[in-house]
PAVODREN-244412 format. One line per field, with one value per residue (C-alpha): residue in three letters; x, y, z. Coordinates in steps of 0.05 Angstrom, whole numbers. Example, Ala and Ser with C-alpha at 12.3 -4.5 7.8 and 13.67 -1.06 7.14 Angstrom:
BEGIN
type	c(ALA,SER) $
X	c(246,273) $
Y	c(-90,-21) $
Z	c(156,143) $
END
This chain:
BEGIN
type	c(MET,ILE,GLU,GLU,ILE,GLU,LYS,ASN,SER,ASN,TYR,ARG,ASN,VAL,ASN,TYR,LYS,SER,ASP,ILE,GLU,TYR,ALA,VAL,ARG,VAL,ALA,LYS,ILE,LEU,LEU,THR,PRO,ILE,GLY,ILE,TRP,PRO,ARG,SER,ASN,SER,GLN,ASN,ASN,VAL,ARG,LEU,PHE,SER,GLN,THR,ALA,ILE,VAL,PHE,VAL,LEU,MET,CYS,PHE,LEU,LEU,ILE,PRO,HIS,VAL,ILE,TYR,THR,TYR,PHE,ASP,CYS,GLU,ASP,LEU,THR,ARG,TYR,MET,LYS,VAL,ILE,ALA,ALA,GLN,VAL,PHE,SER,LEU,LEU,ALA,ILE,ILE,LYS,PHE,TRP,THR,ILE,ILE,ILE,ASN,LYS,LYS,GLU,ILE,ARG,PHE,CYS,LEU,LEU,LYS,MET,GLU,MET,GLN,TYR,GLU,ASN,ILE,ASP,SER,GLU,GLU,ASP,ARG,LEU,VAL,MET,MET,ASN,CYS,ALA,LYS,ILE,GLY,ARG,PHE,PHE,THR,ALA,LEU,TYR,LEU,GLY,LEU,CYS,TYR,GLY,GLY,ALA,LEU,PRO,TYR,HIS,ILE,ILE,LEU,PRO,LEU,ILE,SER,GLU,ARG,ILE,VAL,MET,LYS,ASN,ASN,THR,THR,ARG,LEU,PRO,LEU,PRO,TYR,LEU,SER,ASN,TYR,VAL,PHE,PHE,LEU,ILE,GLU,ASP,SER,PRO,ILE,TYR,GLU,ILE,ILE,PHE,PHE,SER,GLN,MET,VAL,VAL,SER,THR,ILE,ILE,LEU,SER,THR,ASN,CYS,GLY,ILE,TYR,SER,LEU,VAL,VAL,THR,ILE,ILE,MET,HIS,CYS,CYS,GLY,LEU,PHE,GLU,VAL,THR,ASN,ARG,ARG,MET,VAL,SER,ILE,SER,MET,SER,GLY,ARG,LYS,ASN,ILE,ARG,ASP,ARG,LEU,ARG,ASP,ILE,VAL,GLN,PHE,HIS,LEU,LYS,ALA,VAL,GLU,PHE,ALA,GLU,MET,ILE,GLU,LYS,ALA,LEU,ASN,VAL,VAL,PHE,LEU,SER,GLU,MET,LEU,GLY,CYS,THR,VAL,ILE,ILE,CYS,PHE,LEU,GLU,TYR,GLY,VAL,ILE,VAL,GLU,TRP,ALA,ASP,ASN,LYS,THR,PHE,SER,THR,MET,THR,TYR,PHE,VAL,LEU,MET,THR,ALA,ILE,PHE,ALA,ASN,VAL,PHE,ILE,LEU,SER,PHE,ILE,GLY,ASP,ARG,LEU,LYS,GLN,VAL,SER,GLU,ARG,VAL,GLY,GLU,THR,THR,TYR,PHE,ILE,PRO,TRP,TYR,ASP,LEU,PRO,ASP,ASP,VAL,ALA,LYS,ASN,ILE,GLN,THR,ILE,ILE,LEU,ARG,ALA,SER,ARG,PRO,ALA,SER,LEU,SER,GLY,ALA,LYS,LEU,PHE,ASP,ILE,THR,LEU,GLN,ALA,PHE,CYS,ASP,VAL,CYS,LYS,THR,SER,ALA,ALA,TYR,PHE,ASN,PHE,LEU,ARG,ALA,MET,THR,VAL) $
X	c(135,68,109,139,67,41,101,98,27,51,105,108,143,176,220,160,166,238,218,167,214,270,220,190,250,279,206,190,256,248,174,166,205,159,99,59,90,23,12,-40,-104,-65,-21,-22,-66,-54,23,16,-19,24,82,53,25,93,124,71,89,158,143,99,154,206,166,119,175,218,160,141,217,224,162,162,225,272,307,328,275,315,377,333,279,326,300,225,244,262,195,157,201,177,103,103,124,73,18,44,46,-25,-46,-10,-48,-117,-108,-72,-122,-115,-43,-43,-84,-35,22,-21,-43,35,53,-4,19,90,64,10,58,59,125,197,199,132,175,234,194,167,231,268,208,222,305,283,247,308,352,307,305,373,388,338,358,436,419,375,416,473,445,396,449,499,447,418,481,546,521,497,571,605,556,575,566,503,531,480,457,513,568,579,571,531,520,461,404,392,327,325,263,216,187,136,124,200,267,316,384,408,447,428,361,402,441,373,338,395,403,327,324,378,339,272,295,327,256,223,272,257,194,192,244,209,140,167,202,138,103,159,154,81,78,139,101,36,82,108,37,17,88,72,-2,41,79,27,-2,57,62,-15,-3,64,36,-19,-92,-91,-125,-128,-197,-165,-104,-141,-183,-126,-91,-155,-160,-89,-106,-157,-117,-67,-125,-155,-84,-72,-143,-122,-58,-93,-142,-91,-39,-76,-65,15,25,-2,25,92,86,65,112,173,155,164,223,264,246,278,335,357,350,394,446,453,450,508,546,549,572,625,607,627,600,530,522,545,488,438,458,457,389,361,384,356,283,297,304,252,198,235,231,161,141,181,149,77,97,118,54,17,55,55,-15,-22,25,-22,-73,-21,3,-63,-81,-16,-34,-66,-136,-177,-149,-173,-243,-296,-316,-238,-231,-290,-254,-190,-226,-258,-181,-166,-223,-206,-127,-152,-157,-92,-79,-49,-32,-60,-48,-119,-152,-124,-67,-31,34,81,141,106,89,161,173,121,145,214,184,142,205,241,187,179,249,255,199,230,303,262,229,297,332) $
Y	c(1016,1033,1019,957,929,948,910,852,845,811,772,699,644,602,564,538,461,459,501,449,394,429,427,343,316,276,256,236,195,154,138,121,58,29,58,111,169,209,200,216,169,153,113,30,21,-61,-50,1,-45,-99,-54,-31,-107,-130,-78,-91,-161,-151,-104,-151,-214,-168,-147,-200,-249,-209,-190,-261,-278,-224,-235,-318,-343,-296,-319,-255,-199,-156,-150,-145,-99,-43,-80,-56,6,-19,-51,10,44,-13,-12,66,63,7,64,115,75,63,132,155,104,124,190,192,234,293,287,290,350,383,375,393,454,463,465,518,564,567,581,629,672,742,769,746,771,723,668,682,677,611,582,600,553,500,503,509,439,414,427,404,340,327,339,284,234,244,225,171,140,146,108,53,42,10,-19,-59,-78,-69,-84,-157,-159,-147,-180,-246,-306,-358,-433,-470,-545,-579,-543,-483,-404,-358,-280,-272,-240,-160,-176,-249,-273,-335,-353,-398,-442,-456,-469,-419,-449,-485,-457,-425,-407,-369,-324,-311,-295,-250,-212,-197,-175,-121,-99,-98,-59,-1,-5,10,69,98,102,130,184,197,209,248,290,290,321,370,398,408,441,495,502,528,566,599,617,658,691,717,741,770,808,824,860,900,919,946,1002,1024,1034,1080,1075,1061,994,979,939,901,889,871,826,792,785,766,705,681,685,643,590,589,578,519,494,484,456,405,385,380,329,284,274,279,209,210,264,229,162,202,239,176,129,175,180,105,98,152,114,44,83,111,46,11,76,51,-17,-25,32,-17,-80,-26,-34,29,31,-5,49,102,80,76,149,165,137,172,233,228,213,272,312,284,305,386,396,364,409,472,473,463,521,562,550,574,633,653,655,698,739,757,785,830,858,876,913,955,979,1047,1023,1070,1121,1072,1082,1050,994,972,982,938,884,896,878,813,785,805,769,704,718,714,631,612,551,498,420,372,298,265,331,310,363,407,398,456,462,445,380,371,383,334,282,292,298,235,192,210,189,125,115,118,67,19,20,12,-54,-82,-70) $
Z	c(-273,-311,-379,-350,-336,-409,-436,-400,-420,-482,-455,-470,-432,-493,-445,-402,-422,-395,-333,-313,-336,-284,-236,-240,-268,-212,-187,-252,-265,-202,-210,-286,-280,-220,-266,-218,-254,-272,-348,-404,-419,-473,-450,-456,-389,-398,-390,-340,-299,-310,-286,-223,-204,-214,-156,-120,-109,-106,-42,-10,-28,9,67,85,98,135,182,196,210,259,299,302,290,315,376,406,392,422,383,323,344,304,236,250,216,150,157,171,118,67,93,82,9,-2,27,-17,-78,-69,-46,-117,-156,-121,-132,-197,-235,-181,-183,-261,-264,-217,-265,-323,-284,-266,-339,-355,-305,-330,-402,-378,-332,-342,-341,-328,-260,-238,-274,-233,-170,-189,-218,-148,-113,-160,-143,-71,-77,-117,-62,-4,-64,-69,9,28,-29,-7,66,41,-2,35,91,59,5,56,102,47,10,51,124,99,65,128,184,216,167,179,196,156,170,130,171,109,127,76,83,122,75,72,101,148,120,130,60,90,25,5,38,13,46,-14,-82,-124,-87,-32,-84,-122,-61,-31,-105,-112,-44,-53,-122,-93,-27,-82,-113,-41,-28,-102,-92,-20,-47,-114,-78,-38,-90,-126,-59,-55,-127,-124,-52,-75,-133,-100,-53,-109,-137,-71,-74,-146,-129,-65,-118,-162,-105,-80,-154,-159,-108,-145,-218,-208,-226,-297,-312,-234,-243,-288,-261,-190,-232,-248,-184,-149,-209,-195,-121,-125,-176,-124,-69,-110,-122,-54,-33,-95,-57,3,-20,-63,-13,61,74,50,101,150,138,135,194,243,199,210,282,295,248,281,352,326,286,361,385,329,334,419,402,352,390,446,405,383,304,283,207,232,279,228,176,226,243,173,165,223,201,137,168,214,141,114,175,179,104,95,156,132,70,97,148,82,44,101,113,43,35,102,69,20,67,99,38,15,79,79,8,6,-16,22,-35,-82,-114,-76,-119,-122,-45,-28,-80,-39,18,-2,-15,54,78,42,56,135,116,92,54,99,93,143,158,141,174,242,250,210,174,206,243,310,279,265,348,359,317,356,421,414,378,436,491,452,449,523,534,491,523,592,562,534,598) $
END
């Protein structure tokens, strides 16, 4: 073991660029086209500002007229309450869109830290631990994206094509818009405006979907990397008790410094993204409630495809909340495990000054890293259970109101 540690002191991760690219690839692909992927300050700020402004205007162009129609022009609001989930989903995209823009410097700093930590890793074993966490993050991202795109794209594209035709004033029929809307300042009944709006709503809804999925992928990637830092700290603490007393002070110093980097990284995530966590948990509670209502309504109308679409969407949102709660809970557990591992090494057989330093690690690890929704509640598996119970309660209330 001693020889291995001495050999690893000269270790260099020559694949760090491909490692970090593997970890962030999905988020980068989804967020770069809409202009909110964190970049260096040398980029063309005017072009970037124009890009984000256009995307934001398009989001509002879809959401605001849809809200106006639903709450002021809809003849049977009960039949359209199921579409409120789409409005909340779009609103969440706008909130997260601006949260990423406002905290762009902090998120860029997190990504730079990730690259530096991959580059400066001390051994192949540590690299494998961090890459395993990156693979878990990619798996969660692929799972959520598969469910989300599998439900949302049929909702945006296929359902309007198979819905009942709308009879116009001149006795012609048209396909219903993906999002029934009231554009206050102009009419959309005539060609080619109707066709342009129809196509633009499909495009903008896809942009909103990609925004939600891209930010979700970025959040999962960063949190899982932080979990990897704590797991590396835990692995190094285990190895220190098996490698004798040679250079123990230097190795302990490196462990303490690495643990502090992990703690600081977790605090950075919490500061930059706690609004995203809050909006995600509260928004998903409302979305799940109305998607459950949509499943019931479409099932009662014997619309099999629509029922399956709403069910897949509901499953995607459940998966969203569960994965976010799971990785938040995992972060808390792996940070606590550092203190437990440190406690069980034979620190009492080490020199007094080394034992005191180890006791300091135990004391610091007694305050585990955690994520919260704007400091109101922790993002753990208990939060997932709360979302399930709250959405079920709202759903029962909604059914009682619409019977």
